[in-house]
C-alpha positions in Angstrom: 166.6 -67.6 -66.1 166.2 -69.5 -62.8 166.3 -73.2 -62.8 165.0 -75.5 -60.1 167.8 -77.1 -58.1 168.5 -80.7 -58.8 167.2 -82.1 -55.5 163.9 -80.2 -55.8 162.9 -81.8 -59.1 159.5 -83.8 -58.8 160.1 -86.5 -61.5 157.7 -87.0 -64.5 154.9 -84.6 -65.0 151.3 -85.4 -64.1 150.1 -86.1 -67.6 152.9 -88.5 -68.1 152.1 -90.3 -64.9 148.4 -90.4 -65.8 149.1 -91.9 -69.2 151.4 -94.5 -67.6 148.9 -95.7 -65.1 146.1 -95.7 -67.8 148.2 -97.9 -70.0 149.1 -100.1 -67.0 145.5 -100.5 -66.1 144.5 -101.5 -69.7 147.4 -103.9 -69.8 146.4 -105.6 -66.6 142.7 -105.8 -67.7 143.7 -107.4 -71.0 146.0 -109.9 -69.2 143.3 -110.7 -66.6 140.7 -111.2 -69.3 142.7 -113.3 -71.7 145.1 -115.2 -69.5 143.4 -115.2 -66.0 146.8 -114.6 -64.3 145.6 -112.1 -61.8 142.9 -114.2 -60.0 145.3 -115.5 -57.4 146.6 -112.1 -56.8 143.1 -110.7 -56.4 142.2 -113.4 -53.9 145.3 -112.7 -51.9 144.6 -109.0 -51.8 141.0 -109.7 -50.7 142.3 -111.7 -47.8 144.5 -108.8 -46.8 141.8 -106.2 -47.2 139.0 -108.2 -45.6 139.7 -107.1 -42.0 139.9 -103.5 -43.3 136.5 -103.9 -45.0 135.0 -105.3 -41.9 136.4 -102.5 -39.8 135.2 -99.9 -42.2 131.7 -101.5 -42.1 131.5 -101.5 -38.3 129.8 -98.0 -38.1 127.1 -99.1 -40.6 126.5 -102.3 -38.7 126.2 -100.5 -35.4 123.9 -98.0 -36.9 121.6 -100.7 -38.4 121.5 -102.6 -35.0 120.6 -99.4 -33.2 117.8 -98.7 -35.7 116.6 -102.3 -35.5 116.5 -102.1 -31.7 114.5 -98.9 -31.5 112.3 -100.1 -34.4 111.6 -103.4 -32.7 110.9 -101.7 -29.4 108.5 -99.3 -31.1 106.9 -102.2 -33.0 106.5 -104.1 -29.7 104.9 -101.1 -28.0 102.6 -100.6 -31.0 101.6 -104.3 -31.0 100.8 -104.1 -27.3 98.8 -101.0 -27.8 96.9 -102.6 -30.7 96.2 -105.7 -28.6 94.9 -103.6 -25.8 92.8 -101.6 -28.3 91.5 -104.9 -29.8 90.5 -106.2 -26.4 88.7 -102.9 -25.6 87.0 -102.9 -29.0 86.0 -106.5 -28.5 84.5 -105.8 -25.1 82.6 -102.9 -26.4 81.3 -105.0 -29.3 80.2 -107.7 -26.8 78.4 -105.0 -24.8 76.8 -103.7 -27.9 75.6 -107.2 -28.8 74.3 -107.6 -25.3 72.5 -104.3 -25.5 71.1 -105.2 -28.9 69.7 -108.5 -27.5 68.3 -106.7 -24.4 66.7 -104.1 -26.5 65.1 -106.7 -28.7 63.8 -108.5 -25.6 62.4 -105.2 -24.2 60.6 -104.6 -27.4 59.1 -108.1 -27.2 58.1 -107.4 -23.6 56.5 -104.1 -24.6 54.5 -105.9 -27.3 53.6 -108.6 -24.8 52.4 -105.9 -22.4 50.1 -104.5 -25.1 48.7 -108.0 -25.7 48.0 -108.7 -22.0 44.9 -107.0 -20.7 46.3 -106.9 -17.1 48.6 -104.1 -16.0 52.2 -105.3 -15.8 55.4 -104.2 -14.1 58.7 -104.9 -15.8 61.4 -106.5 -13.6 64.9 -107.8 -14.0 66.4 -111.0 -12.7 69.0 -110.3 -10.0 69.9 -113.7 -8.8 69.2 -117.4 -9.5 69.6 -119.4 -6.3 71.7 -122.5 -6.7 69.3 -125.0 -5.2 69.0 -128.3 -7.1 65.6 -129.0 -5.6 63.9 -125.7 -6.2 63.4 -123.6 -9.4 63.3 -120.0 -8.3 64.6 -116.6 -9.3 65.0 -113.3 -7.5 63.6 -110.1 -9.2 64.5 -106.5 -8.5 60.9 -105.4 -7.7 59.2 -105.9 -4.4 56.4 -104.6 -2.2 57.6 -101.0 -2.6 56.6 -101.4 -6.3 53.2 -102.9 -5.5 54.3 -106.6 -6.0 52.5 -109.1 -3.9 52.7 -112.9 -3.6 50.5 -114.7 -6.1 51.1 -112.4 -9.0 51.9 -114.1 -12.3 55.2 -113.6 -14.0 55.6 -113.9 -17.8 58.1 -113.2 -20.5 57.4 -112.3 -24.2 56.5 -115.9 -25.0 54.5 -117.4 -22.1 54.2 -118.0 -18.4 57.4 -118.1 -16.3 56.1 -118.6 -12.8 54.4 -117.0 -9.8 55.6 -114.6 -7.1 55.7 -116.6 -3.9 57.6 -114.2 -1.5 58.1 -110.5 -1.4 60.4 -108.0 0.3 60.5 -104.2 0.1 62.8 -104.2 -2.9 62.9 -107.8 -4.0 60.6 -110.6 -4.8 61.0 -114.4 -5.2 59.4 -116.1 -8.2 58.8 -119.9 -8.2 59.1 -121.1 -11.8 56.5 -123.4 -13.4 59.2 -126.1 -13.6 59.4 -126.3 -9.8 58.3 -129.7 -8.5 55.7 -128.2 -6.2 54.2 -125.8 -8.7 51.1 -126.5 -10.9 49.2 -124.5 -13.4 45.6 -125.1 -14.6 45.8 -125.3 -18.4 43.6 -126.0 -21.4 44.5 -127.7 -24.7 44.0 -125.1 -27.5 43.0 -127.8 -30.1 40.1 -129.3 -28.3 39.5 -127.3 -25.1 40.4 -130.1 -22.8 41.3 -128.9 -19.3 44.0 -130.3 -17.1 46.8 -129.3 -14.8 50.5 -129.1 -15.8 53.0 -129.6 -13.0 56.8 -129.0 -12.7 59.3 -131.8 -12.4 62.1 -130.0 -10.8 64.1 -130.1 -14.0 64.7 -127.2 -16.4 62.7 -127.5 -19.5 60.4 -130.3 -18.4 56.8 -130.3 -17.3 54.2 -133.1 -16.9 50.5 -133.5 -17.4 49.6 -135.9 -14.6 46.6 -138.2 -14.2 45.8 -138.1 -17.9 43.8 -141.2 -19.0 45.4 -143.4 -21.7 42.5 -142.8 -24.1 42.5 -139.0 -23.6 42.4 -136.9 -26.8 45.9 -135.4 -26.6 48.7 -135.3 -29.2 52.3 -134.3 -29.5 52.6 -130.7 -30.4 49.4 -129.6 -28.7 49.6 -126.1 -27.2 48.7 -125.7 -23.6 47.4 -122.3 -22.4 46.2 -121.1 -19.0 42.5 -121.9 -18.5 41.9 -119.1 -16.0 39.5 -121.2 -13.9 41.7 -120.8 -10.7 41.3 -117.0 -10.6 45.1 -116.6 -10.5 46.4 -117.0 -14.0 44.7 -114.9 -16.7 43.2 -117.2 -19.4 44.9 -117.7 -22.7 48.6 -117.4 -21.7 50.9 -119.9 -23.4 52.3 -122.4 -20.9 53.8 -125.4 -22.7 53.8 -127.6 -25.7 53.3 -131.4 -25.5 56.6 -132.9 -26.5 56.2 -136.7 -25.7 53.3 -139.1 -24.9 53.9 -142.6 -23.5 50.8 -144.8 -23.5 51.0 -148.2 -21.9 47.7 -150.3 -21.9 48.8 -151.8 -18.6 48.6 -148.5 -16.8 45.5 -146.3 -16.3 47.3 -143.0 -16.9 49.5 -142.0 -19.8 52.8 -140.2 -19.2 52.7 -136.8 -20.9 55.8 -134.7 -21.0 55.7 -131.0 -22.0 58.2 -128.3 -22.8 57.7 -124.9 -21.3 56.8 -122.1 -23.7 58.9 -119.5 -21.8 62.6 -119.8 -21.3 63.7 -117.8 -18.3 67.3 -118.9 -18.8 67.6 -116.8 -22.0 66.3 -113.4 -20.7 66.9 -111.0 -17.8 63.7 -109.0 -18.1 60.3 -110.3 -17.1 56.8 -108.9 -16.7 54.9 -109.2 -13.4 51.1 -109.1 -14.1 48.7 -107.4 -11.8 46.4 -109.5 -9.6 43.1 -110.7 -10.9 39.8 -110.0 -9.1 40.0 -112.2 -6.0 37.9 -115.3 -6.5 35.5 -116.6 -3.8 37.4 -119.0 -1.5 34.5 -121.5 -1.4 32.0 -120.9 -4.2 29.8 -123.6 -2.8 29.0 -121.5 0.3 27.2 -118.9 -2.0 24.4 -121.4 -2.8 22.2 -123.3 -0.3 22.5 -127.1 -0.2 19.8 -129.0 -2.0 20.4 -132.2 -0.2 17.5 -131.5 2.2 14.0 -130.3 1.5 13.3 -126.7 2.5 10.4 -127.7 4.8 12.5 -130.1 6.7 15.2 -127.4 7.1 12.6 -125.1 8.6 11.3 -127.8 10.9 14.8 -128.5 12.1 15.2 -124.8 12.8 12.0 -124.7 14.7 12.9 -127.7 16.9 16.1 -125.9 17.8 
């Protein structure tokens, strides 16, 4: 029977070594639990193994940092894309709101066209001249579209102004708030006729040369009287907003607010011209200041 040489022997067997180390582990756990002798040893070993732990954790840290870098870059790109998308959506929403408002205004103008007996042409405001002394707007319809000076311009509420100059594709409208513009009006409540004039300020009109004892009240609605042959009768013009009566003056100061508000809309209606009125109606009738016989005698003398 062969025997292993003395210098090739491996020592205790594996079961023996396993049992030894198990007993040693149990003994150390009991000592550490009951007597707390191994705490200092454990702390010393942790100091020795800490660099090794940090070194072993380096690949994990590098991997996490790389993931965080790419994740943050992706998040930044996504955030930038979302911000651009938000701006685009907000712009589209604003455009939709503007279109909604414009459609509502167009429907009102269509309804106003049906209420007005005159033919009307729809126009859009292209430009508002920055002139502190004049109140005018430029429309996108001109003589090519049949527009002529003198035509009345309205919105869905009331009178805006009158065409004062025309070009082939443009026309200039003088607003009723212009200081040189006047409109013959009539008070709806009592039928009193007067003339409302602009003051050169937005949102302000005046009824001039109104006697102190005139039957006029705040809140009275003023509409076009139609006696000038330019403005169709019955169009809303303004509302009396303030009356100042001073017994020491002959006339009262009556301030009115325009019914139309051209600053809130872009679409307006240009009404067709009325039947031209006679320039001097008095010329259609003979003067009664002299007897007929005397007129004939004067003719005969001549």
